[in-house]
C-alpha positions as CSV (number, residue, x, y, z in Angstrom):
1,X,93.1,127.9,120.3
2,X,93.6,124.7,117.9
3,X,94.0,121.4,120.2
4,X,97.7,119.7,120.5
5,X,97.3,116.4,118.9
6,X,99.3,114.0,121.1
7,X,101.0,110.3,119.8
8,X,98.4,108.8,121.7
9,X,95.5,110.6,120.2
10,X,97.3,110.3,116.8
11,X,97.5,106.4,117.4
12,X,93.5,106.4,118.2
13,X,92.4,108.2,115.1
14,X,91.6,105.0,112.9
15,X,89.5,107.2,111.0
16,X,92.8,109.6,109.6
17,X,95.0,107.0,109.3
18,X,95.5,102.8,110.1
19,X,96.7,102.6,113.7
20,X,100.2,101.3,114.4
21,X,100.6,98.2,116.3
22,X,101.2,98.4,120.1
23,X,104.8,98.2,120.5
24,X,106.4,95.3,122.4
25,X,109.9,95.9,121.5
26,X,112.1,98.0,120.0
27,X,111.8,97.2,115.8
28,X,115.6,96.7,114.8
29,X,116.3,98.2,111.1
30,X,119.1,97.7,108.9
31,X,120.3,100.3,106.1
32,X,121.4,99.8,102.8
33,X,122.4,102.5,101.3
34,X,124.4,104.1,98.3
35,X,125.6,106.9,100.1
36,X,125.6,108.4,103.7
37,X,126.6,112.3,103.5
38,X,125.0,115.4,103.9
39,X,122.1,115.8,101.9
40,X,121.4,112.5,100.6
41,X,118.5,110.2,101.2
42,X,120.6,107.8,102.7
43,X,120.9,110.6,105.6
44,X,117.7,112.3,105.2
45,X,116.0,108.9,105.8
46,X,118.2,107.2,108.1
47,X,118.5,110.1,110.4
48,X,114.5,110.0,110.9
49,X,115.1,106.7,112.7
50,X,117.7,107.7,114.7
51,X,116.7,110.7,116.0
52,X,113.3,110.9,115.2
53,X,111.1,113.4,113.3
54,X,108.5,116.2,113.5
55,X,104.9,114.8,113.0
56,X,101.3,115.9,114.0
57,X,102.9,119.2,116.0
58,X,105.1,116.9,118.0
59,X,108.3,115.4,118.1
60,X,108.3,111.8,117.0
61,X,110.7,109.4,118.6
62,X,109.9,106.0,116.2
63,X,110.0,102.6,118.1
64,X,113.3,101.6,116.1
65,X,116.8,101.0,116.2
66,X,119.4,101.5,113.3
67,X,121.8,98.0,114.3
68,X,123.3,98.2,111.4
69,X,124.5,100.2,107.9
70,X,126.3,99.0,104.8
71,X,127.3,102.0,102.5
72,X,128.3,101.7,98.8
73,X,130.2,104.4,98.3
74,X,132.2,106.5,101.0
75,X,132.8,110.2,99.4
76,X,134.2,113.1,101.0
77,X,132.0,114.1,103.7
78,X,130.9,110.5,104.6
79,X,129.0,110.4,107.8
80,X,128.8,106.8,108.2
81,X,131.4,106.3,110.8
82,X,130.2,109.3,113.0
83,X,126.8,108.1,112.7
84,X,127.8,104.3,113.9
85,X,130.1,105.9,116.5
86,X,127.1,108.2,118.0
87,X,124.4,105.8,117.9
88,X,126.2,102.4,118.7
89,X,125.9,100.3,115.4
90,X,128.3,98.7,113.0
91,X,129.1,99.5,109.4
92,X,129.4,96.2,107.7
93,X,131.4,95.5,104.3
94,X,128.6,93.4,103.1
95,X,125.1,93.5,102.8
96,X,124.6,89.9,104.0
97,X,126.5,90.8,107.3
98,X,124.5,93.7,107.7
99,X,121.2,92.2,107.6
100,X,122.7,89.6,109.8
101,X,124.7,92.1,112.0
102,X,128.0,90.0,111.6
103,X,126.6,87.0,112.6
104,X,125.3,84.1,111.2
105,X,121.2,84.6,111.4
106,X,119.1,87.2,109.6
107,X,119.1,90.0,112.8
108,X,116.9,92.9,112.0
109,X,113.2,93.5,111.7
110,X,113.1,95.3,108.7
111,X,115.4,96.5,105.8
112,X,115.6,100.2,104.3
113,X,117.3,100.3,100.9
114,X,118.2,103.7,99.9
115,X,119.9,103.6,96.3
116,X,120.0,107.4,95.6
117,X,122.8,109.9,95.0
118,X,126.7,108.4,94.5
119,X,128.8,108.2,91.4
120,X,127.1,105.6,89.1
121,X,127.3,105.2,85.4
122,X,124.3,106.4,83.1
123,X,123.0,104.9,80.3
124,X,122.0,106.2,76.6
125,X,118.6,107.2,78.2
126,X,119.8,109.3,80.4
127,X,119.1,106.9,83.4
128,X,121.3,107.0,86.5
129,X,122.0,103.2,87.2
130,X,121.6,103.3,90.8
131,X,122.0,99.3,92.2
132,X,118.4,99.0,93.9
133,X,118.1,95.5,91.9
134,X,121.3,94.5,93.1
135,X,120.9,95.0,96.8
136,X,117.7,93.9,97.0
137,X,118.9,90.7,95.4
138,X,121.6,90.5,97.9
139,X,119.0,91.1,101.0
140,X,116.7,88.4,99.2
141,X,119.3,85.5,99.0
142,X,119.7,86.0,102.8
143,X,115.9,85.7,103.2
144,X,115.8,82.6,100.9
145,X,118.7,81.1,102.4
146,X,116.9,81.1,106.2
147,X,113.5,80.8,105.1
148,X,112.6,83.8,106.9
149,X,112.0,87.5,105.7
150,X,111.1,90.9,107.2
151,X,109.4,93.8,105.6
152,X,111.6,96.0,103.0
153,X,111.5,99.3,101.9
154,X,113.2,100.8,98.5
155,X,113.5,104.1,98.1
156,X,112.2,105.8,94.7
157,X,112.3,103.6,91.4
158,X,112.2,100.1,92.0
159,X,114.8,100.1,89.1
160,X,115.8,101.6,86.2
161,X,114.8,98.6,84.4
162,X,110.9,97.4,84.2
163,X,112.1,93.9,84.0
164,X,114.0,94.4,87.1
165,X,111.4,95.9,89.0
166,X,109.4,93.8,88.3
167,X,111.3,90.8,89.2
168,X,111.7,92.8,92.9
169,X,108.0,92.9,93.3
170,X,107.8,89.0,92.2
171,X,110.5,88.2,94.8
172,X,108.4,89.8,97.7
173,X,105.2,88.1,96.8
174,X,107.0,84.7,96.1
175,X,109.0,85.2,99.6
176,X,105.8,86.5,101.2
177,X,107.2,89.9,102.8
178,X,105.8,93.2,102.7
179,X,107.5,95.7,100.4
180,X,106.9,99.5,100.1
181,X,109.0,102.0,97.7
182,X,108.8,105.0,96.1
183,X,108.8,108.9,96.2
184,X,108.1,111.2,99.1
185,X,105.5,113.0,97.1
186,X,102.6,111.1,97.1
187,X,102.8,111.1,101.4
188,X,103.8,115.0,101.3
189,X,101.4,117.8,102.6
190,X,98.8,119.0,99.9
191,X,98.1,122.6,99.5
192,X,95.0,122.6,99.6
193,X,94.5,118.9,100.8
194,X,92.8,117.5,97.9
195,X,92.0,113.9,97.4
196,X,90.4,112.3,94.5
197,X,87.3,110.3,95.7
198,X,87.9,106.6,95.6
199,X,86.1,105.3,92.3
200,X,86.0,108.7,90.9
201,X,85.4,109.1,87.2
202,X,88.3,111.5,85.9
203,X,88.2,113.6,82.9
204,X,91.5,114.4,82.2
205,X,94.3,115.4,84.5
206,X,97.7,117.4,84.3
207,X,101.0,117.1,86.6
208,X,103.4,120.0,86.6
209,X,106.8,119.5,87.5
210,X,110.5,120.9,88.0
211,X,113.7,119.2,87.2
212,X,115.6,117.5,84.5
213,X,116.8,114.3,85.5
214,X,114.9,110.7,85.7
215,X,114.7,110.8,89.4
216,X,113.0,114.4,89.0
217,X,110.6,113.1,86.5
218,X,109.7,110.2,88.5
219,X,109.0,112.4,91.3
220,X,106.3,114.0,88.8
221,X,105.1,110.6,87.7
222,X,104.2,108.8,90.8
223,X,102.7,112.5,92.2
224,X,100.5,111.9,88.9
225,X,99.8,108.2,89.6
226,X,98.8,108.3,93.4
227,X,95.9,110.6,91.9
228,X,95.0,108.8,89.3
229,X,94.8,105.2,90.7
230,X,91.6,106.3,92.8
231,X,89.7,106.4,89.4
232,X,86.9,104.0,89.1
233,X,87.5,100.3,88.2
234,X,90.8,101.1,89.9
235,X,94.5,100.9,88.2
236,X,94.5,98.2,85.4
237,X,97.6,99.2,83.7
238,X,99.2,101.5,81.0
239,X,98.5,100.7,77.4
240,X,101.0,103.3,75.7
241,X,103.2,106.4,76.6
242,X,105.0,109.0,74.7
243,X,107.8,111.3,75.6
244,X,108.0,114.9,73.6
245,X,110.3,117.8,74.1
246,X,111.0,121.4,72.9
247,X,108.3,123.1,70.6
248,X,106.8,120.0,70.0
249,X,105.5,120.4,73.5
250,X,103.7,124.0,73.1
251,X,102.3,122.3,69.3
252,X,100.8,119.6,71.5
253,X,99.0,122.5,73.9
254,X,98.0,124.3,70.9
255,X,96.5,121.0,69.3
256,X,94.6,120.4,72.6
257,X,96.7,117.1,73.7
258,X,97.2,118.8,77.0
259,X,95.0,121.3,78.6
260,X,95.7,125.0,78.9
261,X,93.0,125.3,81.8
262,X,94.3,122.6,83.8
263,X,98.0,123.9,83.3
264,X,96.3,127.4,84.6
265,X,95.0,125.7,86.9
266,X,97.8,123.9,88.2
267,X,100.3,126.6,88.2
268,X,97.7,128.7,90.2
269,X,98.8,126.4,93.1
270,X,102.4,127.0,92.5
271,X,104.4,128.7,95.6
272,X,107.5,128.8,93.2
273,X,107.1,130.4,89.8
274,X,109.9,132.0,88.1
275,X,110.4,134.6,85.5
276,X,108.5,137.8,85.6
277,X,106.8,137.0,88.7
278,X,110.4,136.9,90.1
279,X,111.9,139.9,89.0
280,X,108.9,142.0,89.0
281,X,107.6,140.7,92.2
282,X,104.2,140.1,90.8
283,X,102.7,136.7,89.8
284,X,101.0,136.5,86.8
285,X,99.4,134.1,84.3
286,X,101.7,132.2,82.6
287,X,99.5,130.5,80.3
288,X,97.3,133.5,79.3
289,X,100.2,136.2,78.7
290,X,101.9,133.3,76.5
291,X,105.4,133.8,78.0
292,X,105.7,130.0,78.6
293,X,107.5,129.2,75.5
294,X,109.6,131.9,75.6
295,X,110.6,131.1,79.2
296,X,110.8,127.5,79.7
297,X,113.9,126.3,77.4
298,X,113.6,122.8,77.4
299,X,110.2,121.7,78.2
300,X,109.2,117.8,78.3
301,X,105.9,116.5,77.8
302,X,104.7,112.9,79.3
303,X,101.7,111.4,77.8
304,X,100.2,108.3,79.7
305,X,97.3,106.3,78.1
306,X,95.7,104.1,80.3
307,X,94.1,100.7,79.3
308,X,90.7,102.1,80.3
309,X,91.0,105.0,77.7
310,X,91.7,107.4,80.6
311,X,94.9,110.2,79.4
312,X,97.0,112.1,81.5
313,X,99.9,114.3,81.1
314,X,103.3,115.5,82.9
315,X,104.7,118.6,81.8
316,X,108.2,119.4,83.1
317,X,108.5,123.2,83.2
318,X,111.9,123.9,84.7
319,X,112.3,127.1,83.9
320,X,108.8,128.3,85.1
321,X,108.1,126.6,88.3
322,X,110.4,124.7,91.2
323,X,107.5,122.6,92.3
324,X,105.1,119.9,91.6
325,X,101.2,120.9,91.1
326,X,98.6,119.1,90.1
327,X,94.7,119.9,88.0
328,X,92.4,117.2,86.9
329,X,88.7,117.4,86.0
330,X,86.2,115.2,88.0
331,X,82.6,114.1,87.2
332,X,80.4,115.5,90.1
333,X,82.9,118.0,91.3
334,X,82.5,121.7,90.3
335,X,85.4,123.4,88.4
336,X,89.0,122.1,88.5
337,X,90.4,120.0,91.3
338,X,93.9,121.2,91.9
339,X,96.7,121.1,94.6
340,X,100.4,121.4,95.6
341,X,102.3,118.3,96.5
342,X,104.6,120.4,98.9
343,X,108.2,120.1,99.2
344,X,109.4,122.0,102.0
345,X,113.0,123.7,102.1
346,X,116.7,122.6,102.6
347,X,118.7,121.2,105.1
348,X,115.3,119.7,106.7
349,X,113.1,118.8,104.1
350,X,110.5,117.8,106.4
351,X,108.2,116.1,104.3
352,X,110.6,113.1,104.4
353,X,109.5,112.7,107.9
354,X,106.1,112.0,106.1
355,X,107.7,108.9,104.3
356,X,109.4,107.9,107.4
357,X,105.8,107.8,109.0
358,X,104.7,105.3,106.2
359,X,108.2,102.8,106.3
360,X,107.6,103.1,110.4
361,X,104.1,102.1,109.9
362,X,105.1,99.0,107.8
363,X,107.7,98.1,110.1
364,X,105.2,98.1,113.1
365,X,102.2,96.5,111.3
366,X,103.8,94.1,108.8
367,X,101.6,95.5,106.1
368,X,102.5,98.3,103.5
369,X,100.1,100.9,103.7
370,X,100.3,101.2,99.8
371,X,100.8,98.9,97.2
372,X,104.5,98.2,95.5
373,X,102.9,98.2,92.3
374,X,102.3,101.7,91.8
375,X,105.9,102.6,92.2
376,X,106.6,99.3,89.3
377,X,104.0,101.0,87.4
378,X,105.7,104.3,87.2
379,X,108.9,102.6,87.0
380,X,107.9,101.0,84.0
381,X,106.4,104.0,82.6
382,X,109.6,106.4,83.3
383,X,111.8,103.6,81.1
384,X,109.3,103.4,78.5
385,X,109.0,107.5,78.0
386,X,112.8,107.5,77.9
387,X,112.5,104.4,75.2
388,X,110.3,107.4,73.5
389,X,112.6,109.9,73.4
390,X,115.7,107.6,72.4
391,X,113.8,106.5,69.3
392,X,112.7,110.0,68.1
393,X,109.6,110.7,70.8
394,X,107.6,108.0,69.0
395,X,104.3,106.7,70.8
396,X,105.6,103.4,72.3
397,X,102.7,100.9,72.9
398,X,103.7,98.9,76.2
399,X,101.8,95.8,76.8
400,X,104.2,94.6,79.6
401,X,102.7,97.3,81.8
402,X,99.4,95.6,82.5
403,X,99.9,96.2,86.1
404,X,96.8,96.0,88.1
405,X,96.0,96.8,91.9
406,X,93.6,98.7,94.0
407,X,94.3,102.0,95.9
408,X,94.2,102.4,99.5
409,X,90.7,103.4,101.0
410,X,92.4,105.7,103.1
411,X,94.3,108.6,102.2
412,X,98.2,108.3,102.7
413,X,99.1,112.1,102.7
414,X,100.2,114.0,105.6
415,X,97.6,116.8,106.9
416,X,98.3,120.2,108.5
């Protein structure tokens, strides 16, 4: 029978993940979010720190307490008041009051910023202008005024603007507080459990995703990046990007710009194939049979050229798949390396527990488990790809994306 993994056993397993610091007192958390209603990121992530979450076969209750909440918008179904009453905290009218818990001094041990969902304007690129940067700046002003700071997590993109995203990273460096950011995909379960060796030589790589907005494309790009950053020499930045769509995507495949073999391997990891696989009840070789062009109404291809010469592709094929899968050729590894980034079903979306674990780790240890530069780079790649689209799908040089960092030595994704 499988051995039950207790929390004590988990914390002692340094080879698997960094050991969390011994808890001396409950960590006080302030949540800054756009909305807090059912199925919003604010609710998914915030509730993990109120009621706990499943982890390693147990129910895990973090050594945290949500003590303050700021909600920018309160649409129908808002849960902020009910949660505040249930868990004994206040919903404050401003961000400064929230991180000070209504007093005159910084009164929390960590800040969680969740700028996702809600009614916000969109720009000509199709980006929703979530006020993540503005939320962050208001928090940082309190830190600067008091000469003290605490760890900050920022959900998803740092910002729709690379300039703003870079300013956020620079502020964290200047004020010397740990910062974590990004998507849940890099830390969710992988089927099978694949991690590319640190310092490996990648031949080429391809990610397949589902979506249709800058939010879902960000998921795909960051999942791709968490694999690419492990290559030999570490991350040195992106030289150029290009976004194409429609028939040009299939033409690029025929020309060899992206690999049909990698696509076939990535699709073999999908648990959510569409089309004939649904109507006939049997899986099919979508690449070999040539059904994809007829099935996918609006394919998008993101081409990323790194400064060290490596190239990678994200294909968004929403009418063909409903999940995210990856494939790559790696020197010294037999065959194509491929996996699925598992997204568990609504409403519990337990993959957010994997992300909550990483936030908790930073709150407890004061060290971000992986570099915020990953999210900084991906925020820039997405923005510049959307620039490519607006400019007629041209190749865009990206000298500003010279973001350098090293991937963590220890794998950060959840294990089965």
